[in-house]
C-alpha positions as CSV (number, residue, x, y, z in Angstrom):
1,M,-299.8,-114.8,-112.4
2,S,-300.6,-112.5,-109.5
3,N,-301.7,-113.2,-105.9
4,I,-304.7,-111.0,-104.9
5,V,-305.4,-110.1,-101.3
6,F,-308.8,-108.5,-100.7
7,D,-310.0,-107.5,-97.2
8,S,-307.0,-109.4,-95.7
9,T,-307.9,-112.7,-97.5
10,D,-305.5,-114.1,-100.0
11,L,-307.7,-115.2,-102.8
12,S,-305.0,-117.5,-104.3
13,A,-305.4,-119.6,-101.1
14,L,-308.9,-120.3,-102.3
15,G,-307.8,-121.7,-105.6
16,L,-307.8,-118.5,-107.7
17,V,-305.2,-118.3,-110.4
18,T,-305.0,-115.0,-112.4
19,R,-303.5,-115.7,-115.8
20,G,-304.0,-112.2,-117.0
21,V,-304.4,-108.8,-115.4
22,S,-305.5,-105.4,-116.9
23,G,-306.2,-102.0,-115.4
24,V,-303.9,-102.4,-112.4
25,H,-301.2,-100.1,-113.8
26,D,-303.5,-97.7,-115.7
27,L,-303.5,-94.0,-115.1
28,V,-307.0,-93.1,-114.0
29,P,-308.2,-89.8,-115.7
30,S,-309.7,-86.9,-113.8
31,V,-313.5,-86.3,-113.8
32,T,-314.2,-83.2,-115.9
33,D,-317.0,-81.1,-117.0
34,R,-316.6,-80.2,-120.7
35,V,-318.0,-76.9,-122.0
36,W,-317.7,-75.9,-125.7
37,V,-317.3,-72.1,-126.1
38,P,-318.4,-70.5,-129.4
39,G,-315.4,-69.4,-131.4
40,K,-312.9,-71.8,-129.7
41,L,-311.7,-75.0,-131.3
42,Q,-310.8,-76.6,-128.0
43,P,-313.3,-77.1,-125.1
44,D,-312.9,-75.6,-121.6
45,D,-312.5,-78.6,-119.2
46,A,-313.2,-78.0,-115.5
47,V,-311.8,-80.7,-113.1
48,I,-314.7,-81.8,-110.8
49,R,-312.7,-84.6,-109.1
50,D,-309.0,-85.4,-109.3
51,S,-309.5,-89.0,-110.4
52,D,-312.3,-91.2,-111.6
53,L,-312.6,-94.9,-110.6
54,G,-310.2,-97.3,-112.3
55,Q,-311.4,-100.5,-113.9
56,M,-309.5,-103.8,-113.4
57,E,-310.2,-107.1,-115.1
58,F,-308.7,-110.5,-114.2
59,D,-308.5,-113.6,-116.5
60,C,-309.2,-116.2,-113.9
61,A,-309.1,-120.0,-113.4
62,V,-310.1,-122.0,-110.4
63,I,-309.1,-125.6,-110.1
64,G,-310.5,-128.4,-107.9
65,T,-309.4,-132.0,-107.4
66,D,-312.8,-133.0,-108.6
67,H,-316.2,-131.3,-109.3
68,A,-317.2,-131.1,-105.6
69,D,-313.9,-129.6,-104.7
70,L,-314.2,-127.0,-107.5
71,I,-317.6,-126.0,-106.2
72,T,-316.2,-125.7,-102.7
73,N,-313.4,-123.5,-103.9
74,L,-315.7,-121.3,-106.0
75,S,-318.2,-120.9,-103.2
76,A,-315.4,-119.8,-100.8
77,L,-314.1,-117.4,-103.4
78,K,-317.5,-115.9,-104.1
79,A,-318.0,-115.3,-100.3
80,A,-314.6,-113.8,-99.8
81,A,-315.0,-111.3,-102.6
82,N,-318.6,-110.5,-102.1
83,P,-319.4,-106.9,-103.4
84,R,-321.7,-106.5,-100.5
85,K,-318.6,-106.1,-98.3
86,G,-318.1,-102.7,-99.9
87,W,-314.8,-101.0,-100.6
88,K,-311.9,-102.8,-98.9
89,F,-308.1,-102.7,-99.1
90,F,-306.7,-104.6,-102.0
91,T,-303.1,-105.7,-102.8
92,I,-301.6,-107.5,-105.7
93,T,-298.1,-108.9,-106.2
94,D,-297.6,-106.8,-109.3
95,L,-297.3,-103.7,-107.1
96,S,-295.3,-104.8,-104.1
97,G,-295.6,-102.6,-101.0
98,L,-298.7,-100.8,-102.2
99,R,-302.4,-101.1,-101.6
100,T,-305.6,-99.5,-102.9
101,L,-309.3,-99.6,-102.2
102,A,-311.3,-101.9,-104.5
103,L,-314.8,-103.2,-105.0
104,P,-315.3,-106.7,-106.7
105,G,-317.7,-107.0,-109.5
106,R,-320.6,-109.5,-109.4
107,F,-319.1,-113.0,-109.3
108,P,-319.3,-114.1,-112.9
109,V,-319.8,-117.9,-112.4
110,N,-323.2,-119.6,-112.0
111,L,-322.2,-122.5,-109.8
112,D,-325.4,-124.4,-110.7
113,K,-324.6,-124.5,-114.4
114,I,-321.1,-126.0,-114.1
115,P,-321.1,-129.5,-115.8
116,Y,-320.5,-132.3,-113.3
117,V,-317.5,-133.6,-115.3
118,M,-315.6,-130.3,-114.9
119,H,-313.1,-129.6,-112.2
120,V,-311.8,-126.3,-113.8
121,A,-313.7,-123.0,-114.2
122,E,-312.4,-120.2,-116.4
123,F,-313.8,-116.7,-116.3
124,N,-313.1,-113.0,-116.6
125,W,-313.8,-110.9,-113.5
126,G,-314.2,-107.1,-113.4
127,W,-313.4,-105.0,-110.4
128,E,-313.3,-101.2,-109.6
129,R,-310.6,-99.4,-107.7
130,V,-309.9,-95.9,-106.5
131,G,-307.6,-93.8,-108.7
132,Y,-304.4,-94.2,-106.6
133,W,-302.2,-96.7,-104.9
134,E,-300.7,-95.9,-101.5
135,D,-298.0,-97.3,-99.2
136,A,-299.2,-100.5,-97.5
137,S,-297.1,-99.6,-94.5
138,E,-297.6,-96.2,-92.8
139,Q,-294.6,-93.9,-92.6
140,S,-294.0,-91.4,-89.8
141,K,-291.8,-88.3,-89.1
142,V,-291.4,-86.7,-85.7
143,I,-291.2,-83.0,-86.0
144,S,-287.9,-81.8,-84.5
145,G,-287.8,-78.4,-82.7
146,L,-290.4,-75.7,-83.6
147,S,-289.9,-76.0,-87.3
148,D,-289.0,-79.0,-89.5
149,T,-289.8,-80.5,-92.9
150,V,-291.6,-83.6,-94.1
151,S,-291.0,-84.8,-97.7
152,N,-293.7,-86.4,-99.8
153,D,-291.9,-88.2,-102.7
154,G,-295.1,-89.8,-104.0
155,D,-297.0,-88.8,-107.1
156,L,-300.0,-87.2,-105.4
157,V,-301.0,-85.1,-102.4
158,T,-301.6,-87.3,-99.4
159,Y,-303.7,-86.8,-96.3
160,P,-301.8,-87.6,-93.1
161,I,-302.7,-88.1,-89.4
162,W,-301.1,-85.4,-87.3
163,Q,-300.5,-86.9,-83.9
164,C,-300.1,-84.5,-81.0
165,E,-298.9,-86.0,-77.6
166,L,-298.9,-83.6,-74.7
167,T,-295.8,-83.5,-72.6
168,G,-297.0,-80.5,-70.7
169,D,-300.2,-78.7,-69.8
170,M,-301.5,-76.3,-72.5
171,P,-304.5,-74.4,-71.1
172,D,-305.0,-72.4,-74.4
173,G,-304.7,-75.4,-76.7
174,L,-302.2,-75.7,-79.6
175,S,-301.7,-75.0,-83.2
176,F,-299.4,-75.9,-86.1
177,Q,-298.9,-74.8,-89.7
178,V,-297.9,-76.7,-92.8
179,T,-296.8,-75.0,-96.0
180,D,-295.7,-76.3,-99.3
181,G,-294.1,-73.0,-100.4
182,T,-297.4,-71.8,-102.0
183,N,-300.2,-72.7,-99.7
184,I,-300.3,-72.3,-95.9
185,Y,-302.6,-74.6,-93.8
186,E,-303.1,-74.1,-90.1
187,Y,-304.8,-76.3,-87.6
188,V,-305.9,-74.7,-84.3
189,Y,-307.3,-76.4,-81.2
190,D,-308.7,-73.9,-78.7
191,G,-309.6,-76.2,-75.8
192,E,-307.5,-76.9,-72.7
193,L,-305.1,-79.8,-73.0
194,V,-303.1,-81.5,-70.2
195,T,-300.1,-83.7,-70.0
196,G,-300.8,-87.2,-71.4
197,N,-303.6,-86.1,-73.8
198,V,-303.3,-87.4,-77.4
199,L,-304.9,-85.4,-80.1
200,L,-305.2,-87.0,-83.6
201,V,-305.9,-84.6,-86.5
202,K,-307.2,-86.9,-89.3
203,T,-307.0,-84.9,-92.5
204,D,-308.6,-87.4,-94.8
205,L,-311.7,-87.3,-92.8
206,A,-311.3,-83.7,-91.5
207,T,-311.8,-85.0,-88.0
208,P,-310.1,-84.3,-84.7
209,V,-309.9,-87.1,-82.1
210,L,-308.9,-86.4,-78.5
211,D,-308.0,-89.5,-76.4
212,G,-310.2,-91.7,-78.7
213,S,-313.3,-89.4,-78.9
214,T,-314.2,-87.1,-81.7
215,D,-313.8,-83.5,-80.6
216,F,-315.0,-80.9,-83.1
217,A,-316.2,-78.5,-80.3
218,N,-312.7,-77.3,-79.4
219,T,-311.4,-77.1,-83.0
220,D,-311.4,-73.5,-84.3
221,S,-314.1,-73.2,-87.0
222,E,-311.5,-71.6,-89.4
223,S,-309.1,-74.5,-89.0
224,D,-307.5,-76.3,-91.9
225,Y,-306.7,-80.0,-92.0
226,P,-303.2,-79.8,-93.4
227,P,-302.4,-82.2,-96.3
228,L,-298.9,-83.1,-97.5
229,A,-298.2,-81.7,-101.0
230,V,-295.7,-83.5,-103.3
231,G,-292.2,-82.4,-102.4
232,V,-291.0,-80.7,-99.3
233,N,-293.5,-79.4,-96.7
234,T,-292.4,-77.1,-93.8
235,V,-294.1,-77.8,-90.5
236,T,-294.1,-75.2,-87.7
237,R,-295.6,-75.7,-84.2
238,T,-296.0,-73.0,-81.6
239,S,-294.8,-75.0,-78.6
240,T,-292.5,-77.8,-77.6
241,D,-295.0,-78.9,-74.9
242,Y,-296.2,-81.6,-77.2
243,T,-294.7,-84.1,-79.6
244,L,-295.9,-83.6,-83.2
245,T,-295.7,-86.7,-85.5
246,C,-296.8,-86.8,-89.1
247,R,-298.2,-90.3,-90.0
248,Y,-298.7,-90.7,-93.7
249,R,-298.8,-93.0,-96.7
250,R,-297.5,-91.8,-100.0
251,R,-299.9,-92.0,-103.0
252,F,-299.0,-93.1,-106.5
253,E,-300.9,-93.0,-109.8
């Protein structure tokens, strides 16, 4: 049995018991475009997206002390895992320390059709999830000196937040590079920065945020939003007038 937490709500506290789980540990395939070429026995597959959505299914039971209590528990469960909430963070005891984004399927129980004598409901419930799991707790690495390394020992590329805290005035802005040994990514901020400014470079959203406000205007149009490749990444900054911190969550298949 597994405890499920969706959107910060522990569904087991609402009476949910999951007797069986499927799809939680599955590897989610890439989305590909398949083209058959005359004269070749195998197709040419082009990857459109690194991973498709994963499908999870739970063999569920909800128990009440009596029929009225069962309906109360089911109603609370239906509201807590309403698909209209959209994609929310999801954790399960099978994968300790990890989280993913999940979307519940339509609640499969019609409360109006449960016989009055019943105080147990059994059903299968399908959910969707994104194709990876990531650290539930954020990790961080402060870049030492002008050049340092950050190791990503997850299974997949991850998209960190680069946090730049100004310890001195930088009238010409700042820049830093990240390389995985093959690719070089550089972020360049051209605007004036002063002591105390905090610039967040959010790579998953490709968004720079200065002191809490989005600031695309001063980001160079050629800038990259440097990801962390699997393995060792070398980070180089052009000045020690700011503290550079890499905040990231490893991703796993």
